[in-house]
N, C-alpha and C positions, 0 to 999 in steps of 0.2 A: 505494499499500499505505498510506504513510503517513496519507492519510485517512481513507483507514478504522479505520486501528487510535487515531486521535484522534476519529473520531467514537466509537467503542466505547467510548473512555475519560469522554468526555463526556456520553454521552447524547444527540448533537444530530444529526441525519440532514441531509442535502446537501440539502434543501427550498426554500431560498428562506424559511423561516418566520421570528419572530424570535430575536432571542437573546437568551434570556434568561436567560443567565448572567451581562448586564452590570449588570442592574437590581436595585436595594435590596434585597437577601436573597437575588437570586439565583433557581434555575428552584424552591426550596420556595416562597418568597414568592408567587413568581406564579402557581403553584398555589393557593395558599391565596386570593389575590386573585378568581380564576377562582371557585373553589367558593363564594364567597361570593356570587355575582351570579347564577350558575345556578337557574331555576326548575324544574327537573327534572333526574334522577339523569344523571350522566353516565359513560361507561365509559372503563376507563383506556386504552386505544386511542384513543377520542375525546378525551380530555384531551391525550395524548401525540400525537396530531397537529395540535391546536392550539397546543399550546405547543414544538415541534419538539423535541421529545425522543424518547427510548427509552421504547416502555411498559414496559420493568423498571424505569428510573428512576423513572417516572411511580408503578408499583404500589409501589414502595420510598418515595416520600416522602407518599404515602397512607398506608401503615403507621406512619410516622413522627408525620404527624399525626394518626392517630387515637389513636394511643399519647399523646398529647402533651395532647390537650385530655379526653381522659381520664384526664391526672394520673399515668400511670405512669412518665412520662419521667427522671426521677429519681429516688433516693434520699436520704432525711431528710438525713443530712450533706452533700447536696452541693446542697442548696436555696438556697442563697446563689450559688454558684456559677451554678446555672443561672439565678435570677433575673435576675443579669447579664448573661445571654449571650440573655435573651426568654424563657428556658423556665418554666412553672409546675409547681409539683410537686403542686396542687390541680386535682380536675375543674373544667371551665368549665362556663356555663350552656348550652352549645351542644355538637352531638360528629357527629363524621362517619360517615356509617354507609352503609353498603353493602347498596343492597335496591332490588327493581326493576330489576336488572340494571347497576346502575349506584351513582355514589358523590354524594354530597350533604349539605352542613350541615343539620342541624335542631337545634332546641332543645329539650332535655332532658324527658323526660316528665315529671319531676318538678315542672318550669315550668308545667306547660298551662294551671294555673286562673289564674296571674302574666301568662301570654301572652296566654289567653284574653282578657281584658278588655282588652286593646290591641287583637288584630286582628278579635276577633268583636262589639266593640261595633256595633249597628242592622244585624248579617248574620243572616239567618236561615241558620245552619250546620246545625244537625241534620235527619238523614232521617226521615220517619214510619216510624212500624211497619209498615206498609202496604210503604215502599219499602224497609228494611232487609230484611223477607220477600222480598221479589220480587231483590232484588239477592243474596240467600242462595242461593234457587234459580238463579238464574244463574250466580254462583259454581261452585256443584257439579256444574251439568248441564250448563253451554256444551260447545260451541257448542249455542245453544235457541232455539225460536221463542218468540214472544209466546202463542201459542194453547196449545203446552206448557206455559209457565210458567202461565197463564189457569185449565188445568185441573190443576196440583200442587197452586194456592192454590185453586181454589174461585172465584176473582171473575175479571173483566174488569183485566188490569193493564196496558192501552194508554197512560195519561197517568202514571203509575207509571215505565214504560219512557221515556218521553220526558223525564220528570223525570231519570232515572240515567242516560241520554241527554246529556242537556245539563249534567249536573255534570262529565262526563267520565270515570264510574266505569263505564262501558258503551259496547260501539261494534260497528257492524255487521261481523258474522264470514264476510258473505255470504250463500248462498241455499240452503235444504234442496234436492237433486237430485230429491225426489222430489214434493215439495208445491208447491214454489217460495217458500215463507215464508222471509222474512228471518229470517236466526238472530242471537243474540246470545251476545258474550261480554264478559267483565271488563275492562279495560286496564292499562296500566303505571301511569297514576295511580293505580287500584286498590290495584295489589302496594303502592304508594307507599305509601296512608294506612294499609293495613293493616301496613306492617313485614315484607313478608315478599319473596323473591327470586321465588316464582312462586307457581299455585296449589297446589302439588304440596304444599305447606309447612302447607295449610290445616288445620284440626285433622280428624281422622276424626268422622264421624258417627254410625257403629256402634257404640260403644261405649256413646253415650247413648242410642240406642233399643233398646233389647232387645228382642226378638221382631218386629223389623223386617229381619231379614237376607236378606231375598228382597226388598227392594224395589227395586233393582238390578233385577230380573228382570221385575218386577211391570213398570215403568215401559216396560222395553225391548218387554215386549211389547204395549202400548198405547200405541207408539210414535206423536207426532203429526207 
């Protein structure tokens, strides 16, 4: 019984994992170190398992770090005290976001031009208009076959689909039970780049397309 109470108090489970409480800065610093190196969003449960902490403990720490990075940790009269304890009263150049089903540290959008000069030099980072249009069709109609995307766009999209797949923005979603065609859907990386948690958060198109209220029925009737 005493072991159970101790685990509940510290947020550490008896899994033989690392004791992050003995490290400089404790569990909070250990979580921050992990967030600095992961290359894709991680769930609170995944972080908790890796750090040998309770999920509720990790969720609390994530919320604290997010507020600190946003500059909301302290009030103006407490700036001096906070500074001596390692906290900041101003927003950082990075932020902690919960998107695409997990948590990750990102540079702030306000610094995109500055950061881009360092990470995009010599790279072709932008998608072509054709790629953007194809990606939009897949995002809103997924899972969808290349043939159907080609029919909607009115052009062959084979090479564009390959490019989007290589960029990690779309992936194989199985085959159509009727035609056997490969179906495509967007990936978690797509959600991450869009800054959303799921495709349900994509903006609705109907308000921007007056007179096309029956477009869904049109496509369904001509399903490929």
